[in-house]
C-alpha positions in Angstrom: 166.0 30.7 -88.7 166.4 26.9 -88.1 169.3 24.6 -88.9 171.7 27.1 -90.3 174.4 27.3 -87.6 176.8 24.4 -86.9 176.1 23.0 -83.4 179.7 23.4 -82.4 179.7 27.2 -82.9 179.7 28.8 -79.5 180.3 32.4 -80.5 177.0 32.9 -82.2 175.3 35.8 -80.5 172.0 37.7 -80.5 173.8 40.3 -82.7 174.3 37.6 -85.3 170.7 36.6 -85.0 169.5 40.2 -85.5 171.6 40.6 -88.6 170.6 37.2 -90.1 166.9 38.0 -89.7 167.2 40.4 -92.6 164.1 42.4 -91.6 165.1 45.3 -93.9 165.3 42.8 -96.8 161.8 41.6 -96.1 160.5 45.2 -96.2 162.4 45.8 -99.4 160.4 43.0 -101.0 157.2 44.7 -99.9 156.5 41.9 -97.5 155.5 42.0 -93.8 157.9 40.2 -91.4 156.2 38.1 -88.8 158.5 37.3 -86.0 157.4 34.2 -84.0 158.6 33.5 -80.5 160.4 32.1 -78.8 162.9 33.9 -77.0 161.7 37.4 -76.1 165.2 38.7 -75.7 165.9 37.9 -79.4 162.6 39.5 -80.4 163.5 42.6 -78.5 166.8 42.8 -80.4 164.8 43.1 -83.6 162.4 45.7 -82.3 164.7 48.1 -80.5 168.2 49.5 -80.9 169.6 47.9 -77.9 172.6 45.8 -79.0 176.3 46.7 -79.3 178.1 45.1 -82.2 181.7 44.4 -81.4 182.7 42.2 -84.3 182.8 43.1 -88.0 181.7 39.7 -89.3 180.4 36.5 -87.7 181.8 33.2 -88.7 179.5 30.1 -88.8 182.4 27.7 -89.0 183.3 26.1 -85.7 186.7 27.0 -84.3 187.6 29.8 -86.6 186.8 32.7 -84.2 187.8 32.8 -80.6 185.0 34.3 -78.5 186.7 36.8 -76.2 183.6 36.8 -73.9 183.9 33.0 -73.3 187.6 33.5 -72.6 186.9 36.2 -70.0 184.2 34.0 -68.3 186.9 31.5 -67.4 188.5 34.1 -65.0 187.6 34.4 -61.4 184.5 36.4 -60.8 186.2 38.8 -58.3 189.1 39.5 -60.7 186.6 39.9 -63.6 184.6 42.5 -61.7 187.7 44.3 -60.5 188.9 44.6 -64.2 185.6 46.1 -65.2 185.7 48.5 -62.2 189.0 49.9 -63.5 187.8 50.6 -67.1 184.0 51.2 -66.6 183.2 51.9 -63.0 179.7 53.0 -63.9 178.8 49.6 -65.5 180.6 47.7 -62.8 178.4 49.4 -60.2 175.3 48.3 -62.1 176.2 44.6 -62.4 176.3 42.0 -59.8 179.9 40.8 -59.2 178.7 37.2 -59.6 177.1 37.8 -63.0 180.1 36.7 -65.0 178.3 36.7 -68.3 177.3 40.4 -68.2 180.5 41.5 -66.6 182.5 39.6 -69.3 180.3 41.1 -72.0 181.0 44.7 -70.8 184.7 44.0 -70.6 184.5 42.6 -74.2 182.8 45.7 -75.4 185.5 47.9 -73.9 188.3 45.8 -75.2 186.9 45.6 -78.8 185.6 49.1 -79.1 187.8 51.2 -76.8 184.6 52.8 -75.4 183.1 52.0 -72.0 179.9 49.9 -72.4 178.0 52.3 -70.1 178.8 55.2 -72.5 177.6 53.3 -75.6 174.3 52.4 -73.8 173.8 56.0 -72.6 174.2 57.2 -76.2 171.5 54.8 -77.4 169.2 55.9 -74.6 169.7 59.6 -75.4 168.7 59.1 -79.1 165.3 60.3 -80.1 162.7 57.7 -79.0 165.2 56.1 -76.5 164.4 55.5 -72.9 165.8 54.0 -69.6 165.8 50.4 -71.1 167.6 51.2 -74.3 167.5 52.9 -77.7 164.6 53.8 -79.9 162.1 51.5 -81.6 163.4 50.6 -85.0 160.1 49.9 -86.7 157.4 52.3 -85.6 154.4 50.4 -87.0 155.0 47.2 -85.1 152.6 45.4 -82.9 152.9 42.4 -80.5 150.4 39.6 -80.3 150.8 37.9 -76.9 149.3 34.4 -76.7 148.7 33.7 -73.1 146.9 31.0 -71.1 145.8 30.2 -67.6 148.8 28.9 -65.7 147.3 25.5 -64.9 146.3 25.0 -68.6 149.7 26.1 -69.7 151.4 23.7 -67.4 149.3 20.8 -68.6 150.0 21.7 -72.2 153.8 21.9 -71.6 153.8 18.5 -69.9 151.9 17.1 -72.8 154.3 18.8 -75.2 157.2 16.9 -73.7 155.3 13.6 -74.0 154.6 14.4 -77.6 158.3 15.1 -78.3 159.2 11.8 -76.7 156.6 10.0 -78.9 158.0 11.8 -82.0 161.6 10.4 -81.4 163.2 12.9 -79.0 165.4 10.2 -77.4 166.9 9.0 -80.6 167.6 12.5 -81.7 169.4 13.2 -78.4 171.4 10.0 -78.7 172.5 10.9 -82.3 173.3 14.5 -81.2 175.3 13.3 -78.2 177.3 10.8 -80.3 178.0 13.4 -83.0 178.8 16.5 -81.0 179.1 15.9 -77.2 180.4 12.4 -76.5 184.1 13.3 -77.2 183.7 16.4 -75.1 182.3 14.4 -72.2 185.1 11.8 -72.5 187.7 14.6 -72.3 185.8 16.3 -69.5 185.4 19.5 -71.4 181.7 19.5 -72.0 180.1 22.9 -71.6 176.4 23.4 -70.8 176.7 27.2 -70.5 177.4 28.2 -74.1 176.0 27.4 -77.6 173.4 24.7 -78.4 174.3 22.7 -75.3 172.7 25.2 -73.0 169.3 24.8 -74.6 166.4 23.2 -72.8 166.1 19.5 -73.6 169.7 18.4 -73.8 171.5 18.9 -70.5 168.6 17.5 -68.6 169.4 14.1 -70.1 173.2 14.3 -69.5 173.3 11.5 -66.9 171.1 9.2 -69.0 173.1 9.7 -72.2 176.6 9.3 -70.6 175.5 6.2 -68.6 173.4 4.4 -71.3 174.9 1.0 -72.0 177.2 1.3 -68.9 174.6 0.7 -66.2 171.8 -1.7 -65.4 168.5 -1.3 -67.3 166.8 -0.4 -64.1 169.3 2.5 -63.4 169.0 3.6 -67.0 165.2 3.7 -66.7 165.4 5.8 -63.5 167.8 8.2 -65.1 165.5 8.5 -68.1 162.5 9.3 -65.9 164.7 11.8 -64.0 165.5 13.6 -67.3 161.9 13.6 -68.5 160.7 15.2 -65.2 163.5 17.7 -65.3 162.6 18.7 -68.9 159.0 19.2 -67.8 159.9 21.3 -64.8 162.5 23.4 -66.7 160.0 24.0 -69.5 157.4 25.3 -67.1 159.9 27.6 -65.3 161.0 28.9 -68.7 157.4 29.7 -69.7 156.9 31.6 -66.5 160.1 33.7 -67.1 159.0 34.4 -70.6 155.6 35.7 -69.4 157.3 37.8 -66.8 159.6 39.2 -69.5 156.5 40.2 -71.6 155.0 42.0 -68.6 158.2 43.7 -67.4 159.9 44.6 -70.7 157.0 45.0 -73.2 154.1 46.1 -71.1 155.9 48.1 -68.4 158.7 49.4 -70.6 159.0 53.1 -69.9 159.7 55.7 -72.6 158.2 56.4 -76.0 157.8 54.2 -79.1 156.6 51.1 -77.4 154.6 48.9 -79.8 151.1 48.0 -78.5 150.7 44.5 -77.0 147.4 42.7 -77.8 146.5 39.8 -75.5 145.0 36.6 -77.1 143.6 34.0 -74.7 144.6 30.5 -75.6 143.5 28.5 -72.5 140.8 26.7 -74.4 142.1 25.4 -77.8 138.5 24.6 -78.8 137.9 28.3 -79.0 141.0 29.0 -81.2 139.0 30.5 -84.1 137.0 32.9 -81.9 139.6 33.8 -79.3 142.8 33.8 -81.3 142.6 33.6 -85.1 139.8 36.0 -85.8 140.9 38.8 -83.5 144.5 38.4 -84.6 143.5 38.8 -88.3 141.4 41.9 -87.5 144.3 43.5 -85.6 146.8 42.9 -88.3 144.4 44.0 -91.1 143.8 47.2 -89.1 147.5 47.9 -88.9 148.0 47.3 -92.7 145.1 49.6 -93.5 146.3 52.3 -91.1 143.2 52.3 -88.8 142.7 51.7 -85.2 142.2 48.0 -84.3 138.8 47.0 -82.9 140.3 45.9 -79.6 142.3 47.9 -77.0 145.9 46.8 -76.3 146.9 45.7 -72.8 148.1 48.5 -70.6 150.1 48.2 -67.4 151.3 51.0 -65.2 155.0 51.3 -64.9 157.1 53.1 -62.3 159.3 55.5 -64.3 161.3 56.2 -61.2 162.3 52.6 -60.7 166.0 52.0 -61.1 166.6 48.5 -62.5 170.4 48.9 -62.0 170.6 50.4 -58.5 173.4 48.9 -56.5 172.9 48.0 -52.8 174.9 45.9 -50.4 172.9 44.0 -47.6 175.6 43.8 -44.9 173.3 41.7 -42.8 173.1 39.0 -45.5 176.4 39.7 -47.1 174.8 40.1 -50.5 174.9 42.5 -53.4 171.5 43.4 -54.7 170.9 45.0 -58.1 167.6 46.8 -58.9 165.0 48.6 -56.8 162.5 45.7 -57.2 165.0 43.1 -56.3 166.0 45.1 -53.2 162.3 45.3 -52.1 161.9 41.6 -52.6 165.1 40.8 -50.7 164.1 42.9 -47.7 160.8 40.9 -47.6 162.5 37.5 -48.0 162.6 34.8 -45.3 166.4 34.8 -45.3 166.7 38.5 -44.7 164.0 38.6 -42.1 165.7 35.7 -40.3 169.0 37.5 -40.2 167.2 40.7 -39.1 165.4 38.9 -36.3 168.7 37.3 -35.2 170.5 40.6 -35.1 167.7 42.3 -33.1 167.9 39.4 -30.5 171.6 40.0 -30.2 171.1 43.8 -29.9 168.5 43.2 -27.2 170.7 40.8 -25.3 173.6 43.4 -25.6 171.3 46.2 -24.2 170.2 43.9 -21.4 173.8 43.1 -20.5 174.7 46.8 -20.6 171.7 47.6 -18.3 172.7 44.8 -15.9 176.3 46.1 -15.9 175.1 49.7 -15.1 172.9 48.4 -12.3 175.8 46.5 -10.8 178.0 49.6 -10.9 175.3 51.7 -9.2 174.8 49.2 -6.4 178.6 48.9 -5.9 178.8 52.8 -5.7 175.9 52.8 -3.2 177.5 50.3 -0.9 180.8 52.1 -1.0 179.1 55.4 -0.1 177.5 53.8 3.0 180.7 52.9 4.6 181.2 55.2 7.7 184.2 57.4 7.5 186.6 57.2 10.4 
């Protein structure tokens, strides 16, 4: 799944990826598909029935298909959410008004199918084997091997990976790519780092360096290069954290039946690769092929089946819309919310004090008036 889509194609979606993976064709050849990460969202699209296909056929030729979702994303966020509220109020209530991508996608689904997005998702969830997070598992004999490492070791390895990429020619590749695909867009001020290949990690971080190279002093260029390198390292580490969080929240805590077992393989010490990774992985896979229980237990994490990931709350104190029970709990513990709460309590206390003082003044005035002798 590498080097088969033109870089200027912006309408290539996870649905196209799922279809091009040809998992069924691999099974038909009596082979075992091994899906290597990567992006867990794309892996999830292969394992579960969770996507909505709104176009009959994907085009890999740039410029031949107008992506309606991209068009919708150009609209104002408030107007976009208002449109969705009119045709699919249930989905609109679940999505943050500022999440233009998801709001635009739901509108696109309705426009191209005539069915509210929320209704299609509900049908998937109600199928046998479905659950709160989507439709049923498509391949019941799947298993997930999760290679995880100590965070400090992972961070060091990610930084070294960036250094290795630079040593292998990353800068020249970026220059070539910029000249072939992005330089004209930048000149015309229509570059887009939110869609297609240009949103990928490792390109937009070097934007300033690429557009200024040859047009600034060597010292400035060197500083911009170092800025890009450090940004790439930081973004890579943040992305790895998000991916691990996804594994825990979507694979390990996923409620409902038909969840493939997840086996953890410790990769902190690469010198122990044979003992900690390769040998146990082969034993697990061989057990699945032979139809017997693997020699190790899968990772298990408790999940809250009552948790609502799409609950809609408005924090009037902070003037924010919060989606999801967990996000709401985190928000109410956040420094910003607690600061606003403390500020409001001070104002309320000051108001009560003022009211008390006013009542006292009234009482004193009444007492003095009553002490005046009548004629």
